[in-house]
C-alpha positions as CSV (number, residue, x, y, z in Angstrom):
1,M,-35.9,-128.4,-87.3
2,E,-39.3,-128.6,-88.8
3,T,-40.9,-126.7,-86.2
4,I,-38.3,-123.5,-86.5
5,L,-38.9,-124.1,-90.7
6,I,-42.8,-123.5,-90.1
7,K,-42.5,-121.0,-87.6
8,V,-40.2,-119.2,-90.4
9,L,-42.6,-119.9,-93.1
10,A,-46.0,-118.2,-90.6
11,V,-43.4,-115.3,-90.4
12,A,-42.8,-115.0,-93.8
13,T,-46.6,-115.5,-94.7
14,L,-47.9,-112.7,-92.2
15,L,-45.0,-110.2,-93.7
16,A,-45.9,-111.0,-97.2
17,C,-49.3,-109.9,-96.2
18,T,-48.6,-106.9,-94.6
19,N,-46.7,-105.9,-97.2
20,T,-49.2,-106.1,-99.9
21,F,-51.9,-104.8,-97.6
22,A,-50.7,-101.0,-99.9
23,D,-50.2,-102.8,-103.0
24,N,-51.9,-100.9,-105.6
25,A,-52.7,-98.0,-103.2
26,P,-53.2,-94.7,-104.8
27,D,-50.7,-92.6,-104.3
28,K,-52.4,-89.9,-103.2
29,T,-54.9,-90.1,-101.1
30,E,-57.8,-87.4,-99.4
31,C,-60.8,-87.8,-97.3
32,I,-63.5,-85.0,-98.1
33,A,-65.9,-84.5,-95.0
34,P,-68.7,-82.4,-96.7
35,A,-69.4,-79.8,-92.8
36,K,-67.6,-77.7,-90.9
37,P,-64.8,-79.7,-88.7
38,S,-65.8,-81.6,-85.1
39,G,-69.1,-83.0,-86.6
40,G,-69.9,-86.5,-88.5
41,F,-68.2,-86.2,-91.3
42,D,-65.4,-85.0,-89.4
43,L,-65.5,-88.1,-87.6
44,T,-65.7,-90.6,-90.4
45,C,-62.8,-89.1,-92.3
46,K,-60.9,-89.3,-88.9
47,L,-61.4,-93.3,-88.6
48,A,-60.2,-93.6,-92.0
49,Q,-57.3,-91.1,-91.7
50,V,-56.3,-93.2,-88.7
51,T,-57.2,-96.8,-89.6
52,L,-55.9,-96.6,-93.3
53,L,-52.2,-96.1,-92.1
54,D,-51.5,-97.5,-89.0
55,T,-52.8,-100.9,-90.7
56,K,-50.6,-100.1,-93.6
57,A,-53.3,-100.4,-96.3
58,I,-51.9,-96.7,-97.8
59,N,-48.2,-95.6,-98.1
60,S,-48.5,-92.3,-96.5
61,P,-50.8,-90.3,-94.3
62,M,-54.6,-89.5,-95.6
63,S,-55.0,-85.9,-95.6
64,M,-59.1,-84.0,-94.9
65,A,-60.6,-81.7,-96.6
66,F,-63.8,-79.7,-95.6
67,M,-66.3,-78.7,-97.7
68,P,-69.3,-77.3,-96.0
69,G,-72.2,-75.9,-98.1
70,G,-75.9,-77.5,-98.3
71,I,-75.1,-80.3,-95.7
72,G,-73.3,-82.3,-98.5
73,A,-74.4,-81.0,-101.4
74,V,-71.5,-79.2,-101.9
75,A,-69.3,-82.1,-102.2
76,Y,-72.1,-83.7,-103.8
77,N,-72.0,-81.9,-106.6
78,T,-68.2,-81.1,-106.9
79,I,-67.1,-84.8,-106.8
80,I,-69.4,-85.5,-110.0
81,A,-69.0,-82.4,-111.6
82,Q,-65.3,-81.3,-111.3
83,R,-63.5,-84.0,-109.6
84,P,-65.4,-87.4,-110.9
85,A,-62.1,-89.4,-112.2
86,E,-59.6,-89.3,-108.7
87,P,-58.5,-92.5,-107.8
88,G,-57.8,-91.5,-103.9
89,T,-60.4,-89.0,-103.2
90,I,-63.3,-90.4,-100.9
91,V,-66.1,-88.2,-99.7
92,A,-67.7,-89.2,-96.0
93,F,-71.7,-89.8,-96.2
94,S,-74.3,-90.0,-93.3
95,G,-78.0,-91.2,-93.4
96,G,-78.2,-87.5,-93.3
97,S,-77.2,-87.3,-97.0
98,L,-79.4,-89.7,-97.9
99,L,-82.3,-88.1,-97.1
100,N,-81.5,-85.3,-98.5
101,L,-80.8,-86.8,-101.6
102,S,-84.1,-88.1,-101.4
103,Q,-85.7,-85.0,-101.2
104,G,-83.6,-83.6,-104.4
105,K,-81.6,-81.0,-102.3
106,F,-78.8,-81.8,-104.0
107,G,-79.4,-80.3,-107.3
108,R,-79.5,-82.2,-110.5
109,Y,-77.8,-85.1,-109.3
110,H,-79.1,-88.5,-107.2
111,V,-78.6,-91.8,-105.7
112,N,-77.3,-93.1,-108.8
113,D,-74.6,-90.9,-110.0
114,V,-71.3,-91.5,-107.3
115,R,-70.2,-94.6,-106.4
116,W,-71.4,-96.1,-102.7
117,L,-68.0,-97.3,-101.5
118,A,-67.6,-98.6,-97.6
119,S,-69.5,-98.3,-94.5
120,M,-67.8,-97.2,-90.9
121,G,-70.3,-98.0,-89.1
122,T,-73.9,-97.1,-87.5
123,D,-74.5,-94.5,-84.9
124,Y,-78.0,-93.2,-83.6
125,G,-80.1,-90.4,-83.1
126,M,-80.2,-89.1,-79.9
127,I,-81.9,-85.8,-77.9
128,A,-79.9,-83.5,-75.5
129,V,-80.5,-80.6,-73.0
130,R,-78.1,-78.3,-71.1
131,G,-76.7,-80.7,-67.5
132,D,-78.5,-77.8,-65.3
133,S,-82.0,-78.1,-67.5
134,P,-84.7,-78.6,-65.6
135,Y,-86.0,-81.6,-68.1
136,K,-84.1,-84.4,-66.7
137,T,-86.2,-87.3,-68.5
138,L,-87.6,-87.3,-72.6
139,K,-91.1,-87.1,-70.7
140,D,-90.4,-84.1,-68.7
141,L,-88.6,-82.4,-71.8
142,M,-92.1,-83.5,-74.3
143,G,-94.6,-82.5,-71.5
144,A,-93.1,-79.1,-71.7
145,F,-93.4,-79.1,-75.4
146,Q,-96.7,-80.6,-75.6
147,K,-97.9,-77.9,-73.4
148,D,-96.4,-74.9,-74.6
149,P,-94.3,-75.5,-78.8
150,N,-93.1,-71.9,-78.0
151,K,-91.1,-72.7,-74.9
152,I,-88.9,-75.1,-76.5
153,V,-86.3,-74.3,-79.2
154,F,-84.2,-77.5,-80.9
155,G,-80.8,-76.6,-82.7
156,A,-79.4,-79.3,-85.1
157,S,-76.3,-79.6,-87.4
158,A,-79.1,-79.1,-90.3
159,S,-81.8,-78.0,-92.1
160,I,-85.5,-78.3,-92.6
161,G,-86.5,-82.1,-93.9
162,S,-83.2,-83.2,-92.5
163,Q,-82.7,-86.5,-90.3
164,D,-81.8,-83.9,-87.5
165,W,-85.6,-82.3,-87.7
166,M,-87.4,-85.5,-89.1
167,K,-87.0,-86.7,-85.6
168,T,-88.2,-84.0,-83.6
169,A,-91.0,-83.9,-86.2
170,L,-91.7,-87.6,-85.1
171,L,-91.5,-86.5,-81.4
172,A,-93.9,-84.1,-82.0
173,K,-95.6,-86.2,-83.9
174,E,-95.9,-89.3,-80.9
175,V,-97.4,-86.1,-78.3
176,G,-99.8,-84.6,-81.3
177,V,-98.2,-81.5,-82.1
178,D,-97.9,-80.5,-85.4
179,P,-94.3,-80.9,-86.5
180,Q,-94.7,-77.1,-88.4
181,K,-95.0,-75.7,-85.0
182,I,-91.3,-76.5,-84.0
183,R,-89.0,-73.9,-83.5
184,Y,-86.0,-74.6,-85.0
185,V,-82.7,-73.1,-85.5
186,A,-80.7,-74.9,-87.9
187,F,-77.0,-74.8,-87.6
188,E,-74.3,-75.8,-90.9
189,G,-72.2,-78.5,-89.1
190,G,-69.5,-79.0,-86.5
191,G,-69.7,-78.3,-83.0
192,E,-72.1,-75.2,-83.4
193,P,-75.6,-77.1,-82.4
194,I,-73.2,-77.6,-78.9
195,T,-72.6,-74.5,-78.4
196,A,-75.8,-72.8,-79.0
197,L,-76.9,-75.1,-76.4
198,L,-74.6,-74.3,-73.7
199,S,-75.1,-70.9,-74.2
200,N,-78.8,-71.6,-73.3
201,H,-79.6,-69.9,-76.5
202,I,-81.2,-73.3,-77.7
203,Q,-83.1,-75.9,-74.9
204,A,-82.3,-79.0,-76.9
205,V,-80.2,-80.7,-79.3
206,S,-81.6,-83.3,-81.4
207,W,-78.1,-84.9,-83.4
208,E,-76.2,-87.9,-83.1
209,L,-75.1,-89.8,-80.3
210,S,-71.2,-90.6,-81.4
211,E,-71.1,-86.2,-82.2
212,T,-72.2,-86.1,-78.9
213,V,-69.7,-88.0,-76.6
214,P,-66.9,-86.1,-76.6
215,Y,-69.2,-84.4,-74.7
216,L,-70.0,-86.1,-71.8
217,T,-67.3,-86.5,-69.8
218,D,-67.7,-82.8,-67.9
219,D,-71.7,-83.0,-67.4
220,K,-72.8,-80.0,-68.7
221,I,-74.9,-81.8,-71.6
222,R,-77.7,-84.7,-70.8
223,V,-78.4,-87.2,-73.1
224,L,-81.9,-87.8,-72.2
225,A,-82.8,-90.5,-74.9
226,V,-81.3,-92.6,-77.4
227,Y,-82.7,-93.6,-80.5
228,A,-82.2,-97.2,-80.7
229,E,-84.0,-100.9,-80.0
230,Q,-82.5,-100.6,-77.4
231,R,-79.4,-100.0,-74.7
232,L,-76.5,-99.5,-75.9
233,K,-73.6,-101.3,-73.6
234,G,-70.6,-100.3,-72.8
235,K,-70.0,-96.7,-71.2
236,L,-73.3,-95.5,-73.5
237,A,-75.2,-98.4,-70.8
238,N,-77.4,-95.2,-69.2
239,I,-78.5,-93.8,-71.1
240,P,-82.4,-94.8,-72.0
241,T,-83.6,-95.4,-75.1
242,A,-86.9,-93.2,-77.0
243,K,-88.8,-96.7,-76.8
244,E,-88.3,-97.8,-73.1
245,Q,-89.7,-94.3,-72.2
246,G,-92.9,-94.4,-74.5
247,Y,-91.6,-92.6,-77.6
248,N,-91.6,-95.0,-80.4
249,I,-88.7,-94.0,-82.1
250,V,-85.8,-95.9,-83.7
251,W,-83.3,-93.9,-85.6
252,P,-80.1,-95.1,-87.1
253,V,-77.7,-93.8,-88.6
254,V,-75.1,-95.0,-91.1
255,R,-71.9,-93.5,-91.6
256,G,-69.6,-93.9,-94.8
257,F,-67.9,-93.5,-97.7
258,Y,-68.4,-92.8,-101.8
259,M,-66.0,-91.9,-104.6
260,G,-66.2,-90.0,-108.0
261,P,-68.0,-91.7,-110.5
262,K,-65.6,-91.9,-113.3
263,V,-63.2,-93.6,-111.0
264,T,-62.4,-96.8,-113.0
265,D,-63.3,-100.4,-111.8
266,E,-60.0,-101.7,-111.5
267,Q,-59.4,-98.2,-108.8
268,Y,-63.0,-99.1,-107.0
269,Q,-62.4,-102.9,-106.0
270,W,-58.9,-102.2,-104.4
271,W,-61.1,-99.7,-102.0
272,I,-63.9,-102.5,-101.8
273,K,-61.4,-104.9,-100.8
274,T,-58.9,-102.7,-98.5
275,F,-61.9,-101.5,-96.5
276,K,-62.9,-105.0,-96.2
277,K,-59.3,-105.7,-94.7
278,L,-59.9,-102.6,-92.4
279,Q,-63.0,-103.4,-91.6
280,Q,-61.6,-106.9,-89.7
281,T,-58.9,-105.5,-87.8
282,E,-58.4,-105.0,-84.2
283,E,-56.9,-101.9,-85.6
284,F,-60.1,-100.3,-87.0
285,K,-62.7,-102.4,-84.3
286,K,-61.0,-100.2,-81.5
287,E,-60.6,-96.4,-83.1
288,R,-64.7,-97.3,-84.0
289,D,-65.4,-97.3,-80.7
290,L,-64.1,-94.7,-79.6
291,R,-65.9,-92.5,-81.6
292,G,-68.9,-94.1,-80.3
293,L,-69.3,-95.7,-83.4
294,F,-71.5,-99.4,-83.9
295,E,-70.3,-102.6,-86.3
296,F,-71.8,-102.1,-89.6
297,N,-69.9,-103.6,-92.2
298,M,-70.7,-102.7,-96.2
299,G,-69.6,-102.4,-99.1
300,G,-69.8,-102.5,-102.9
301,K,-72.5,-103.8,-104.1
302,E,-74.2,-104.3,-100.6
303,L,-73.6,-101.4,-99.8
304,D,-74.9,-100.1,-103.1
305,D,-78.9,-101.9,-102.2
306,Y,-78.5,-100.5,-98.9
307,V,-78.1,-96.9,-99.9
308,K,-80.7,-97.0,-102.7
309,K,-83.5,-99.0,-100.6
310,Q,-82.6,-95.8,-97.8
311,V,-83.4,-93.4,-99.9
312,V,-86.3,-95.0,-101.0
313,Q,-87.7,-95.2,-97.5
314,Y,-86.8,-91.4,-96.7
315,H,-88.9,-90.2,-99.8
316,G,-92.0,-91.5,-98.4
317,L,-91.1,-90.0,-94.8
318,A,-90.6,-87.0,-96.2
319,K,-93.5,-87.2,-98.1
320,S,-95.9,-88.2,-95.4
321,F,-94.3,-84.6,-93.7
322,G,-95.5,-82.8,-97.1
323,L,-91.7,-82.1,-96.9
324,I,-91.9,-82.8,-100.9
325,K,-95.3,-83.9,-103.5
């Protein structure tokens, strides 16, 4: 009898925890992806959209909105100036957003003007070519580039000075080529760089690994290197790092969310606690892994400190390339 009572109490406790997970949740929730569909911001929003509902952290499906423009600048300015106090609205960001902030590309607004909320994982930069490209390794590609910089056109989903450009510039620096001589095509976002690569308009794409994973199943593209300290695990273990090929480039890309500056402390803390719980669930871990992201759990002040530190570091890097004074 005592054993049965204990089991009943355990079940009741579990149900209570489940039912209170969505207590005080906003009536409506929305995730803004600051680019066109199919890119990293889309991926980040969908990860939250799926897992928040699956774990019953929210009571109804989260809506999504795409707000391209200025590689995040339009969304950043909109949430601060026009929608600063919406308790149910979160906006996706990445390391690229922080790099743009470090260079003043978000206009009059700065890193302190939003509430940095939570990370969803980390990605890594990479470089890829078409599956039938003559460049089989990173050394092949950079050898051709070093011999004739005009021969290779690099493409990415961001402008000059972005993280995609920075990664390309670091490669150029590794082989002694002036980064200003890079032939670089900037796309607004989404899947445009891959489309251009497959159409042979560019010879290489500088992007993030998670955005590339969906294209790896049919061998249409070949990832030459991932910018991680060491090889990744699982189905990505066959991709060599740039470091093991002799190029000292490591570029992690954090992905997460921020909120408007006038969201109340109570509303902000609800999201922090919710994401902290979410990150520990099996549903979240499974969906994160499916999207090619790796564990990187931060929230609230810890993430705020990390973001501001990264902005300072990116500012120094941009200055070293002559992008800012």
